[in-house]
Each structure stands twice: as structure tokens, then as C-alpha cells.
C-alpha positions in Angstrom: 0.2 -12.3 11.4 3.9 -13.3 12.4 2.9 -16.9 12.4 1.9 -16.5 9.1 4.6 -14.0 7.9 7.7 -15.8 9.5 6.6 -19.1 9.9 3.9 -19.8 6.9 5.5 -17.6 4.0 8.9 -18.1 5.1 8.6 -21.6 4.1 6.7 -21.6 0.7 8.5 -19.7 -1.6 5.7 -19.7 -4.4 5.3 -16.2 -6.3 1.7 -17.6 -6.9 0.6 -17.3 -3.2 -1.4 -14.3 -2.1 -1.9 -13.2 1.5 -4.9 -10.9 2.0 -4.9 -9.2 5.5 -7.8 -7.2 6.6 -7.3 -5.0 9.4 -10.4 -4.5 11.5 -10.9 -1.7 14.3 -11.2 -4.1 17.4 -9.0 -1.9 19.9 -9.2 1.4 21.1 -5.9 2.3 18.8 -6.8 0.6 15.5 -7.6 2.5 13.0 -6.6 3.4 9.5 -3.1 4.5 10.1 -2.6 2.1 12.7 -3.7 -0.6 10.1 -0.7 1.3 7.7 1.6 1.0 9.9 0.8 -2.7 10.4 0.9 -3.5 6.2 4.5 -1.5 6.6 5.8 -4.1 8.5 4.7 -7.0 6.5 7.6 -6.6 3.6 6.5 -9.9 1.7 5.2 -8.5 -1.4 3.0 -11.2 -1.6 0.7 -9.5 1.1 -2.2 -7.4 0.4 -3.7 -5.2 3.0 -7.4 -3.8 3.7 -8.7 -1.6 6.3 -12.0 -2.6 7.1 -13.8 0.1 9.4 -17.3 -1.1 9.2 -16.5 -5.2 9.7 -18.1 -5.9 6.4 -15.1 -8.8 5.7 -15.3 -9.7 9.3 -19.3 -10.4 8.5 -18.3 -12.3 5.3 -15.9 -14.5 7.4 -17.9 -15.3 9.9 -21.0 -16.4 7.8 -18.7 -18.5 5.2 -17.1 -20.2 8.3 -20.0 -20.4 10.3 -18.9 -19.1 13.4 -21.4 -19.0 16.3 -23.3 -16.5 17.3 -22.2 -13.0 17.2 -18.4 -13.6 17.4 -16.5 -10.9 15.4 -14.1 -13.1 12.9 -10.7 -11.7 13.5 -7.7 -13.7 14.2 -8.9 -16.0 11.0 -6.9 -17.7 8.5 -9.0 -19.1 5.7 -6.9 -20.9 2.4 -7.8 -21.2 -0.7 -6.1 -23.6 -3.1 -4.6 -22.3 -6.8 -7.3 -21.0 -9.3 -10.4 -20.6 -6.9 -12.3 -17.5 -7.6 -15.0 -15.4 -5.5 -17.5 -14.7 -8.1 -19.3 -12.2 -5.8 -19.5 -13.7 -2.5 -16.9 -14.9 -0.5 -16.3 -18.6 -1.1 -15.7 -21.2 1.8 -12.2 -22.3 2.4 -10.7 -25.2 1.6 -9.7 -24.9 5.4 -9.5 -22.2 7.9 -7.4 -21.7 11.5 -8.4 -19.1 14.3 -7.1 -17.9 17.3 -10.3 -16.6 18.8 -9.9 -17.3 22.7 -13.7 -17.0 22.6 -13.7 -20.4 20.4 -12.7 -22.8 22.9 -14.6 -25.5 21.2 -12.5 -25.4 18.0 -8.8 -26.1 19.2 -8.5 -28.5 17.0 -8.1 -26.0 14.2 -6.5 -23.1 16.3 -3.8 -21.7 14.3 -0.7 -23.8 14.3 2.1 -23.1 12.1 3.3 -26.6 11.4 -0.5 -27.8 10.7 -1.1 -25.0 8.5 1.6 -25.6 6.2 0.8 -29.5 6.3 -2.8 -28.9 4.9 -1.3 -26.1 2.4 0.7 -28.7 1.0 -2.2 -30.6 -0.3 -3.7 -28.1 -1.9 
């Protein structure tokens, strides 16, 4: 999350912006307590954190951005313009970026703070 909290939110002062962060159990030490500690370090009040032990959000993101095969959607960043609403299912994002080492063919959308900010500014 450091790219988003330290490099993106620091440069986007809008109080209307929200970041919804979903913590998944991907590593042996990932659990609700680890998620709470991580979210506790995120001081920006625009963060909303969720613990997703069953990967429901990951499956929804996987589907909406069209990840290949059984690749787990984690370390992905979806952006929506102001006024976008989710009426039931997760809507397709206006753009997205990732930090997935198993998605080398999509280096064009690998997370980069400057590019993320540029695209965010166009929403």
C-alpha cells in the first residue's frame, strides 16, 4: 500500500477520494489480526479496510478485470471516477494497475505512482 498512501494520496488532497483496501490471506501469517495491524498503520482517513478471508473480493476483481486463469487478484489497484456506483456487482474500473509478478505480459499497467496519478487526474 505504500505507493498508494505515500505517493498517490499525499499528492491528491481531495477529501472526496476514498481508498478501499482489501486484505486477503495469501501468506502464512495473513489473518484478521495482521490485517488490523496493516490498516492501523494507514493514517489517512480516506482509507477503508476490509478483511476478506474467503477471497470473495478477489474473485470479483478477477472477473471484472479479466485476469487469466486462476491468478489471484491481489496487489491490484482499481480506480473509479467520481459518482460511480456499484449496484450489486463490482463495476469495471475506469482503469487499473497491478503488482502481480505472474502477469508479466501486462507490464504496461504495472503500478507506477506517476502514471497512476496522471490517469487519476483524467477521471
